[in-house]
Residue, then its C-alpha position, 0 to 999 in steps of 0.5 A: m496519455f496514461l501516466a506518462a513522465e510528460s503531461g501530453s496525452a498519447l492516449s485518450l478515453d472516450l467515453s459513451p453516454v451510458d458510461l458517463v452516467l454508471m460514473i456519475i451515479y457511482f461518485s453520486f453515492v460516494l459523496g451520499i456515503g459522507f455525508a450519510l455517515k458526517r452525523a456519527v462524526k462526534s469525537s476526534l476517535d469517531f473521525f480518526l479510527s471510527g470510533r472502533s465498531l467496525p465489523a471485520w468483513v469492513t474493515g478486512i475489504g477495507f483494508i486490502s482496497a486501501n492497497i489496492g491503488a495506482v501501485e496495484l493497478l498501475g505499477q504492478s500492471a506496468s511491473g508486469a509488463q516490464y519485469g514479468a511473472a517474477m512480480v508475483h513475489y510481491f504478492w505472494i511472499g511480498a505481502i501475503p506472510a506479512m499479513v498473517f504475521l499481522g494480524i496473529v502476532m501484532m494486532p494484539f499488541y496494537y489494539g490492546s494498547k489501545v495507541r491510536s496511531v503507530p508512532e503512539y507504540l513506539r512513544l510507549r515502548f522507547d521514548p519521545k525521541a523514537h515517537l517523534i522521528n516516526a512521526i515525521t518520516f511517517v507523515v513525509g512518506s504519507m504525503l508522496i505515496a497520496g501523491v502517487n494515487l492523485y497523479a493516476l487519478s487526474i490522469v484519468l480525468e485530463a484523457l476524460l475532460g481534455i483539462p491541463l494536469i494541473l487543473a486535473i489534480v487539483l479537481a481529483a483533491v478536492f473530491v476525494l476531500s470531501y468525502i473524508l472530511l464529511g465521513g472521517l475514518t468511516s466514510a473512508i473504510y465504507n467508500e472502499v468497501m464498495q470501491f473494490f467491488v467496482v475495481l473488480i466488476g471493472m478489471v476482471p472483465l479486461t483480463i478475460i478478455a485480454i487473455k483470450e485476445t492472447g491465444g490463451l495462457g499458455q500461448l501468451f506465456d509460450r509467447l513471452s518465453a520466446d522473446r524474453g526469455a524462460s526468466f520472464v514466466e517463470p518467478w524463480t527462473g533466472t535468480g540465482i546470484g548472476g542470474s538474468n531474472p529482472v527483478g533480481d537474486w533469490i537473496g534480496i527476494i527473501l531478505g529485501l522483499a519478502f522480509c524486510l520490505s513486505f514485514g516493513y510495510w504491511t505491519t508498520n503502515f498506519a494506512e495499512v494499520q488503521r484499518a484493523m484498530a477501527a474493527k470493534d474487538g480485538n479478534s476482528a481486529r486480527l481478523t482484517p488483514i488476515i481478511g484481506a489477504y485471501p483477496k491479495a492473493f489474487v490480485p497478480l491475476i487482474t494486476i501482472l497478467p493484463g501486463m505482460a498481455a500488453l507485451v503481445l496486445l499493443p507491440g512496442i509498449g514500453t519502447a521510445g516513440s511507441g507513445l505508450e509507456y509501461n504503465d499504460a498498460i491497463p488503460a490502453l488495454m481498456d480503450k481497444y478491447l472493452p466495449p460502451g457500459v463495460l468501458g465506464v465501469a472499467v475506468t470507475g474501477l480505476l478511478a474507484a482504486f486511485m481516490a481508494g489509494m488516496a484516502a488511506n494515506v491522507s487519513s493517515f496522514n491527519a490521525v498520525f499529524t494531530y495525535d502525534l505531531w500537534q497535540d504531543y509537541i505543539r498543542p497540548g491539553r486542548s479539548d477534543q473537539y479541539y483536536l477534531r477540528v485541528g484534524r479535519w484541517a490537517t486533511v485539507g492541508g495533507v490533501a494541498v500538500a499530494v498536490a504537490t507530490a502529484l507532480i513528483a510521482s508525474g517524473f516517472s514512468n513506472i509508479s512501481n519502482y518509486l513507490q518500492t523506494l519510498f518503502s524502503f526509504f520510510n518503512v523497513p528503518l521503522f519495522c527493523a525498530f518495531i521487531i526488535g523492540m517488540f521481541w527484545r526486551r533488552a532494547t531500551r529506551s533510546a534505541g528506537f531512535w538511532g535504529i530508525l536514523v540510522g536505517t533511514v540515511t542507509a536506505i538513502t545512501v544505497y540509492a544515492l550510490y546507485k543513481f550514481d552509478v557507483l553500486a550497479f544492480r539489474s533493476d531498480l526493484q533490485e535495488t530496493m530489495w538490497g538496499s533495504i536489506a541494508a537498511f535493516a542491518a545498520g539499524a538493528l546493528a545501531m540499536v543493539l550498540a544504543s541498548l549497550r549504553e543504559p538501561r532497560k525498561t522495567d517489566a511493568e514498563l514493558h507490559g503490553l508493549v513486547y512479545g509474551m506480555e502482550i494484552r488480550d481482550a475478552s474476544d482473543v480468549a473466546v472460543r470461536p468457529w474455525y472461520r473465525s479464528p485468525v491462527v486457522l484462516g491464517l495458516g489457510v492463506l499460506v496454503l493458497n499461496a503455496g498452490l498459486y506458486v504452484a499453478v504458475y509452473a503448470f502453464 
């Protein structure tokens, strides 16, 4: 059933009355938060950026909760079953360092310049052409990604209610739309905080039971190593050029994943950055991604480990004729092992994660559409209340488009592969423009536009050549790594060539936009205890990260 390419169900989730009561209580709270916060939305800044008023712990949990959607719970568990322990790279070097970099280095630019969106920064640093192309690519990308979460959410409803897939998609879309319309970004973030804890309550027991049923971590790794080789249970084994690690080689992992894809996603994806920009001051904004990095480091324990355990507990998963695809790992384990009550909480956790992921994309979509497209290019100079109404209608339109993109997502048996492809198309070229524009003052007005355009075209070209068997890679994931390297290199070259043709902006025009000229508010320079220092906490999570890599080899 779950996330199969076809709409037919091979697995159903039969909930007890206790499970259903728990789910009803949870969803009542979700809508209740939306109604409670409706009165607080009086301006477009309230709707899109929560009035820049939220504390760091709220924005930090919202930051990571917005990321724990379909790509984490289903996509990474599916990849754990398909590719093994090497998927931890997508967390420990493919997320954490970039989150720390965002908090320490990049948030002062975003928050200090008081931009309302990531594309708006590009307009100030480069020119309207860079701003427009980024706004368009972001709108397209966010709707495709929102469709993934909506599809995952609708499939759960299809299994629970026994209704057709398309009807489940529409029903799920209406529910998420309701609480975003009511409370805007504030409603989305506070719901994400609640959803984060619901996900943990549901996934931690499942992970413990799954590992226990396999005989423990040591026995699980021994069995998988015997069946699939050492590279399946050791992240770095087989990553040499010509090696056997299914994820890819060390060059692709370090340059493609750890640098291009990771930094491209975490530092420029407005669905994440928007949470930090809603913080009450500059220091809180810098702490937001770093606070989120601590729970992020442990997410592989509740995603990749259950996926690997599913290979032992669900024989034949991912093979033709088994009735189960890799995406089925988590829900199939829930259905098989969780008792009534716990099953209800776990399924609610799945639904909560998918709603958080979709809400993050829709709330960032409506901000970029309203501020960066409608206000700047279609209807400039209108009142704030006018743009607030446009934002609400953009939310409706975005959810409607997500219904269509959910059907596209239904054609992929491993949604993690699909999402990494989208990130290589849309995030990596944007990161190229950002990082060069932020650290190289010589980059000129038109450089940003050409960097994004050439990088995007290059990423799509590499993907097309792979699909038509012109280029060969070990897996879809390795293609996204090397496609990202090619996109970044081509975009960087285009920016350098464009910058040689024209003069750069003056230092006055670059004030607050480039490294060494950032604007910091009073909260950034105030003396604070170590536990509120972005640098200290950032270094702490990096040390934790290294320790987790060592722990993998201890088994």
